[in-house]
C-alpha positions in Angstrom: 0.1 0.9 0.0 1.5 2.7 -1.2 1.8 5.9 1.8 -0.3 8.6 -0.2 -3.4 5.7 -0.2 -2.8 5.0 3.8 -2.8 8.9 3.7 -6.4 8.9 2.2 -7.7 6.0 4.1 -6.2 7.5 7.4 -8.1 10.4 6.5 -11.4 8.2 5.3 -11.3 7.2 9.5 -11.3 10.4 10.7 -14.0 11.5 8.7 -15.9 9.1 9.9 -14.8 9.2 13.6 -15.8 12.8 13.3 -19.4 12.1 11.2 -19.9 9.3 14.2 -19.3 11.2 16.6 -21.7 13.8 16.0 -24.4 11.6 14.7 -24.0 10.9 18.9 -23.6 13.3 20.1 -26.9 15.2 18.3 -28.4 12.3 19.1 -29.3 11.3 15.5 -28.4 7.6 16.5 -31.0 8.1 19.8 -33.9 5.8 19.2 -36.0 8.3 21.8 -35.8 10.7 19.0 -36.7 8.9 16.1 -39.3 7.5 17.8 -40.2 11.0 18.7 -40.1 11.0 15.1 -41.9 8.7 13.7 -45.1 9.9 16.0 -44.7 13.7 15.0 -43.9 14.8 19.0 -41.1 16.5 18.5 -39.0 18.5 16.2 -35.1 17.3 16.7 -34.9 15.4 13.5 -36.7 17.8 11.6 -34.8 19.8 12.0 -31.4 17.4 11.6 -33.1 16.9 7.7 -33.6 20.5 6.9 -30.3 21.4 7.8 -28.5 18.4 6.1 -30.5 19.6 2.4 -28.6 22.4 2.1 -25.2 20.9 3.3 -26.1 18.4 0.6 -26.6 20.0 -2.3 -24.1 22.8 -1.0 -21.5 19.1 -0.8 -22.6 17.4 -4.1 -22.2 21.6 -6.5 -18.4 21.5 -4.7 -17.6 17.7 -5.4 -18.9 18.7 -9.3 -17.2 22.0 -9.7 -13.9 20.9 -7.3 -12.3 18.2 -10.2 -12.1 16.1 -7.0 -10.3 13.2 -6.8 -10.6 9.3 -5.4 -7.2 7.9 -3.6 -6.7 5.5 -6.7 -6.8 9.5 -9.0 -9.7 8.8 -11.2 -12.1 11.3 -11.5 -15.3 11.1 -9.4 -17.5 11.3 -11.5 -21.9 12.1 -10.4 -23.9 11.1 -12.9 -27.6 12.9 -13.2 -29.8 10.6 -11.7 -33.6 9.4 -13.5 -37.3 9.5 -11.9 -38.0 6.6 -14.0 -41.1 4.1 -12.5 -41.7 6.4 -9.4 -43.0 2.8 -7.7 -39.6 1.6 -7.3 -39.0 4.6 -4.1 -42.0 4.4 -2.8 -41.9 0.9 -2.3 -38.2 1.4 -1.1 -38.6 4.4 0.5 -41.4 2.2 3.3 -39.9 -0.5 3.8 -36.6 1.8 4.5 -38.9 3.2 6.7 -40.1 0.4 8.2 -37.6 -1.5 8.8 -36.0 1.9 10.1 -39.9 2.2 12.3 -39.5 -1.1 13.2 -35.0 -1.2 14.5 -35.2 2.5 16.1 -32.2 2.9 14.1 -30.3 4.3 10.2 -28.5 2.1 8.8 -26.0 4.2 8.3 -25.8 5.1 13.0 -26.3 1.7 13.6 -21.6 1.4 12.9 -22.3 4.6 15.4 -24.0 3.4 18.2 -21.7 0.1 18.1 -19.0 2.5 18.5 -20.8 4.5 21.7 -21.0 0.6 23.7 -25.5 1.7 23.2 -27.9 -2.0 22.6 -25.0 -4.3 22.8 -27.1 -7.3 21.0 -30.0 -6.0 19.7 -27.3 -3.2 17.5 -25.5 -6.6 15.6 -29.2 -7.5 15.7 -29.8 -4.7 13.1 -26.4 -4.9 11.4 -26.8 -8.7 10.7 -30.6 -7.0 9.3 -28.8 -4.6 7.0 -26.4 -6.5 6.0 -28.2 -9.2 5.0 -31.0 -7.2 3.5 -27.8 -4.9 1.6 -27.0 -8.6 -0.1 -30.4 -9.8 -0.2 -30.7 -6.3 -3.4 -27.3 -7.5 -4.9 -27.9 -11.8 -5.9 -32.1 -10.0 -7.0 -30.2 -7.2 -8.5 -29.9 -8.2 -12.6 -34.1 -10.3 -12.6 -35.6 -6.4 -10.5 -37.0 -3.7 -12.8 -35.3 -0.7 -12.7 
């Protein structure tokens, strides 16, 4: 492994560590906050989403304009998305939301929960289920309508 690649991987690790800390300290991974959101009993998570949208817009525009490269030196390409069939997005969103509501955890912050020492085996079961779902999609993808 080259020194540049090691440095890049270290940078990704540090960014992930900071991101996980922000998610944890901001209570984004809190089951109580997620439950509160799904019951429309609090505004905390909606405020986070409202802030995340402009941050994402600015970040994507920066990536498009800055000619950023991957660790291998290839340019980062952000291909335009087409909506296609709205049914698949609605079904996928419903399935994602159902899993989120049932587990009380979004798949992304699951690893932050493990790092924070929360949930123990319950979080590990949710991670295993998320990985199984991802693997199942990968196997079924060629047969699914896209």
